C-alpha positions, 0 to 999 in steps of 0.5 A, spaced: 511 347 806 512 353 802 513 353 795 512 358 789 510 358 782 516 358 777 517 355 770 523 351 769 529 355 766 531 354 759 537 350 757 541 356 756 540 359 763 541 353 766 549 353 767 552 357 761 551 362 757 548 360 750 552 360 744 551 365 739 547 363 733 546 365 725 540 369 724 534 364 721 529 365 716 523 369 719 518 363 719 523 358 722 524 364 728 517 364 729 516 356 729 521 356 734 518 361 738 512 358 738 515 351 740 519 355 746 513 357 749 509 351 748 515 348 752 515 353 757 508 352 758 509 344 759 515 345 764 511 350 768 505 345 769 510 339 770 514 343 775 507 345 778 505 338 779 511 336 782 511 342 787 504 340 789 506 333 790 512 335 795 507 340 799 503 334 801 506 329 805 503 322 805 501 317 810 503 310 811 502 305 816 508 300 817 510 294 822 515 295 827 521 290 829 523 291 836 526 284 837 532 284 842 534 277 840 535 277 832 534 271 828 534 270 821 528 265 821 524 271 824 524 274 817 525 268 812 524 261 812 531 259 810 530 252 808 536 247 809 542 252 811 548 247 813 552 250 818 548 256 819 553 260 815 553 267 813 557 271 808 560 278 809 563 282 803 567 288 806 567 295 803 572 298 799 569 301 793 570 298 786 575 294 789 570 290 793 565 290 788 570 286 783 573 282 788 566 280 791 564 278 784 569 273 783 568 270 790 560 270 789 562 267 782 566 261 785 561 260 791 556 259 785 560 254 782 561 250 788 556 245 789 555 240 795 553 233 795 545 235 794 547 239 788 546 246 791 551 251 790 554 255 796 550 261 795 544 258 796 546 254 802 548 261 806 543 263 811 545 270 810 549 275 807 552 282 810 555 287 806 558 294 807 559 300 802 562 297 795 560 290 797 553 293 797 554 295 790 555 288 788 550 285 793 544 289 793 543 288 785 544 281 786 539 280 791 534 284 787 536 282 780 531 283 775 529 278 770 533 281 764 539 279 767 542 272 769 546 270 775 551 268 770 551 275 766 551 278 773 557 275 776 560 272 769 563 265 768 568 261 773 574 260 769 577 254 773 584 254 769 587 261 770 592 259 764 585 260 759 585 267 760 587 271 754 588 279 753 583 280 748 578 276 743 581 270 741 578 264 737 577 258 742 576 262 748 569 264 751 568 271 753 569 269 761 576 268 759 577 274 755 580 280 759 578 286 755 571 284 755 565 286 760 559 283 758 552 286 758 549 286 765 555 284 769 556 287 776 562 291 774 559 295 768 559 301 772 566 301 775 569 299 768 566 306 765 570 312 765 564 316 768 565 312 774 572 316 776 572 321 782 572 327 778 567 325 773 562 323 779 564 330 782 562 333 775 555 329 775 554 331 782 554 338 780 550 337 774 544 333 778 544 339 783 544 345 778 540 342 772 535 336 775 535 340 782 537 334 786 537 336 794 544 336 796 543 330 802 541 326 796 546 327 791 551 322 792 545 316 793 542 319 786 549 318 782 550 311 785 542 310 783 544 312 776 551 308 776 549 301 780 542 300 780 539 303 774 543 299 769 539 293 772 532 296 772 532 297 780 532 305 780 526 307 776 525 315 778 521 321 776 524 327 772 527 330 778 531 323 779 527 322 785 526 314 786 519 312 784 519 305 787 520 301 794 523 295 796 521 289 800 523 281 800 518 277 796 511 277 794 508 275 801 512 280 805 510 285 800 503 283 801 503 282 809 508 288 810 506 293 805 499 292 801 495 289 807 497 296 811 496 300 805 491 298 800 493 304 796 500 301 795 498 295 791 500 298 785 506 301 787 513 298 784 516 294 789 523 291 788 523 283 790 528 278 791 530 275 785 528 268 784 527 262 779 530 255 777 536 258 774 538 262 780 542 261 786 537 262 792 538 268 795 540 269 803 537 274 807 541 280 806 543 286 811 546 292 808 550 296 813 550 304 814 551 308 820 548 314 823 552 320 827 550 321 834 551 327 838 555 326 845 553 330 851 558 335 853 562 334 847 562 336 840 565 329 838 560 325 834 560 317 834 557 313 829 551 308 831 550 302 826 544 302 822 541 295 818 537 295 812 534 289 810 528 287 805 524 288 812 526 293 816 531 299 817 533 301 823 538 301 829 537 294 833 543 296 838 543 300 844 548 306 843 550 312 847 549 319 845 543 322 842 540 323 835 539 330 832 533 331 836 536 329 843 533 322 843 536 316 845 537 312 838 535 304 837 530 299 839 529 296 833 527 298 826 521 300 822 518 297 815 524 299 810 519 303 805 517 307 811 524 309 813 525 317 813 519 320 816 515 323 822 511 319 827 503 321 826 501 315 830 505 312 835 502 305 835 505 298 832 503 298 826 506 305 826 503 311 822 508 315 819 508 321 814 513 322 809 514 325 802 516 319 798 518 312 800 525 310 802 528 306 796 534 302 794 538 308 792 537 311 799 540 304 802 546 303 797 548 310 797 548 311 804 552 305 805 557 307 801 557 315 803 565 315 804 565 317 797 561 323 798 567 325 802 572 324 797 568 328 792 568 334 797 575 334 797 575 335 789 570 341 790 575 344 795 580 344 790 576 347 785 574 352 789 581 354 790 583 353 783 578 355 778 583 353 772 583 346 774 575 346 774 576 349 767 581 343 765 577 338 768 570 340 765 574 340 758 577 333 759 570 330 761 566 333 756 565 326 752 565 322 758 559 327 760 556 326 754 556 319 754 553 319 761 547 323 759 546 319 753 546 313 757 542 315 764 536 320 761 530 319 757 531 323 750 527 329 752 532 330 758 538 329 754 536 335 749 536 340 754 542 337 758 546 336 751 544 344 750 548 345 756 554 341 754 554 345 747 554 351 751 560 349 755 564 347 748 562 354 746 566 357 752 573 353 750 576 358 745 578 363 750 580 360 757 579 367 761 573 368 758 570 361 759 572 361 766 568 367 767 562 363 765 564 357 768 566 360 775 560 365 776 555 359 774 559 353 778 562 356 784 555 358 787 553 351 786 560 348 789 558 352 795 552 349 796 555 342 795 560 342 801 557 337 805 554 331 801 552 327 807 546 323 806 540 326 811 534 322 813 529 323 818 530 318 823 526 317 829 528 311 835 523 305 835 524 305 843 520 310 847 516 312 841 512 318 841 509 323 835 513 328 832 510 332 827 516 336 825 522 330 825 529 333 824 533 330 819 540 326 822 546 325 818 548 318 816 555 315 814 558 310 810 557 303 814 565 302 813 566 308 817 564 304 823 565 297 821 567 295 814 567 287 815 559 286 816 561 281 821 558 285 827 551 286 825 551 279 822 553 276 829 547 280 832 543 274 828 543 268 833 542 263 828 548 265 825 554 260 827 559 261 822 561 266 817 565 266 811 568 273 812 571 276 805 576 282 807 577 286 801 582 291 804 586 296 800 592 293 804 596 287 803 599 282 808 606 285 810 611 283 815 612 290 820 616 292 825 612 291 831 606 286 833 601 285 838 601 288 845 597 284 851 594 287 857 601 287 860 604 291 855 608 285 853 609 284 845 606 277 843 611 273 839 610 272 831 605 277 831 609 282 827 604 282 821 600 288 818 593 288 817 588 293 815 585 297 820 578 294 820 580 287 823 584 289 829 578 293 832 573 287 832 578 284 837 578 290 841 585 292 838 587 299 835 589 300 828 596 299 827 601 305 829 608 306 827 612 305 834 606 302 838 604 296 834 597 294 836 595 296 842 588 295 846 583 300 847 581 298 854 585 302 858 588 307 853 585 314 855 587 317 848 586 311 843 587 312 836 580 312 832 576 312 838 570 311 833 572 304 833 572 303 841 565 299 841 567 294 835 569 288 839 566 282 838 571 277 839 576 275 845 582 280 844 587 274 845 584 271 839 587 276 835 594 274 835 592 267 833 589 270 827 595 274 825 599 268 825 594 264 822 594 268 816 601 269 815 602 262 815 596 261 810 600 265 805 606 260 805 610 263 810 614 259 815 619 264 818 617 269 824 616 275 821 620 278 826 626 275 822 625 279 816 629 285 819 624 290 820 625 297 823 621 303 824 615 304 819 618 299 814 614 293 811 616 287 807 611 282 803 612 275 805 612 269 800 605 269 798 604 263 795 597 261 797 591 265 798 590 267 805 584 263 808 584 261 815 579 258 820 578 260 827 573 258 832 572 263 838 567 265 843 563 271 841 562 277 846 556 280 847 556 287 844 550 292 846 552 297 841 551 292 835 546 288 838 550 282 839 546 279 845 548 272 845 555 270 847 556 263 843 562 259 840 562 261 833 567 259 827 570 265 822 573 263 815 577 269 814 579 271 807 584 276 806 585 280 799 592 278 797 596 277 791 599 270 791 604 266 787 600 260 785 595 264 781 601 268 777 604 262 776 598 259 772 597 265 767 600 265 760 606 269 760 603 275 756 598 275 761 603 275 767 607 280 764 601 285 764 601 284 772 608 286 772 613 283 777 610 279 783 615 281 788 614 288 787 608 290 791 606 296 788 606 293 781 600 294 777 597 299 781 598 294 787 594 289 784 589 286 787 589 291 793 587 297 788 586 304 792 579 305 795 579 311 791 580 308 784 572 308 783 574 307 775 577 300 774 579 298 767 576 291 764 583 288 765 584 290 772 576 288 773 577 281 770 584 279 773 582 281 780 575 277 779 579 271 777 584 271 782 579 272 788 574 266 784 580 262 783 582 263 791 576 259 793 575 254 787 581 251 786 583 244 788 587 245 793 583 250 797 576 248 795 575 244 801 576 249 806 570 253 803 566 247 803 568 244 810 564 251 813 558 248 810 559 241 811 563 239 818 559 238 824 
């Protein structure tokens, strides 16, 4: 690895020209000069040490997990888990985080006969993208934050909710408050909006020299993990911790193989008498595959757990070194590495250990693509970049103050001062901004995460392992169900589909293998659901069509996702439609062309479905068996609206207008920043969906029925 001697630039040289200053007394100028020289010397030494550390990758040993038939109890002793239930929290950005917060809040409040809450009785939890923003910190929650702080308290009666601080009402009942330590604290801050995130990425690139393939993960680490103490890092924002499961796992899987890591900072699963017992966690990501003879790229499902990270399925295509991927996982801390000795335990070489920020950031990498669109807009319109910078100034200042230690804040604030000084004359300021920032924007056109993947099967030594591009887990399978059912001791699933689309009646329904439309199926759902049944996402003029037999399917990337029988999809559509309180056939609602109409939506859409699981080698589902899924689909429902106080209900707007209150609760996935009222109303809706007296039995039956 080549490197050169270089000192860290002074603040004024980082991004903008320094503002002019009045002449100072000679003695002051001399003192400042000495301080400046000392600082440059210190920065030089810091930079040198950092580069020397990077120049010498370390070797570690790690276990390989090569099971062809996965089981949760191969990794953890789950204890009593009646029903062998797994929980799935779908992707969907801040919407998924907030909806999931309410759902876990309700599960924590519901107790069965033995006095344990339902989170404690779940065997596993499978999360994707925005669902990982909520769940990974919950699994690894540090001592300073209680479960109640993180999820907030359950409010059994929505009529107790108030708009602002009111005597006689608890903070959990107050809609304009987000408690300290709460999971939604990050999304509630305006600095978590897309434009602000894009500007932060530019700061991280230019000021802190974060490599482009880690920019998005670093931003997520700062917003989602750092507030919970789960993102310790060095000055270059490289994580300085790794993660495992519990103390025994750390000792057996890491320390016993690598005594030098005995004192390493390792995040372990949250534990304690006042906490819900954590289920085994699967965090879903995906990896790009090269397909022989074509430029088209498919995606392979990647699982990240407290034990190992890798591809358990058997997929087509190759990685970026033309190797066949799959075969299992390597100890998570040793992921992204090169194989130095092909044994089990394997010896690998890596520049740093794989961390929680890598896993959570990769699982949610869809948003990196969204930022790239913002960069493209700025590249075409420099005036827009100027305006966004000026509007963002106070938010970026707060972000710097919250995210970085004092010695780094001084330098960053100097950059912000320079930016402020450039605001007087737009053309002049854009001359400064454009020349300094456009080159950075050119460097961050592709924010896809990149890691040095190697397949566990046919393991060989490869000293110079190339990096492979990774993607959001939801780009491939957004529910988490496929990976959950790859574990053969999971028999039931509570699937939270926190989608951006509400349930609507539509113009065409499900067409069977004979091309005949199945009556009662003109129900529109988000694309993440039909693909699990072998159906393509709904298309105008076509309805739902099977992948099988279609030479030119829409979204071919989903064609390997089927785990449920195709004939069961019609039953799901009918079941969810009826669960909301609709008694009439959706075909009788006068649909034509691409029109959609909301149903009566009196009740939350909860529907239990038992069916035969199908084998799916792509996802490592190898044991067909009967499984039960209790589907929850995010949707507004009248029973919640009617229980609210009139002034609170007025905030939500007209129930019968699907686009009222920004289409509550199905906010856009790109709405990463949500206001406190939006957060608290949505999390209370999803919590009430499960815990209310009319529906709680549907939830508990999953854990208690034979």
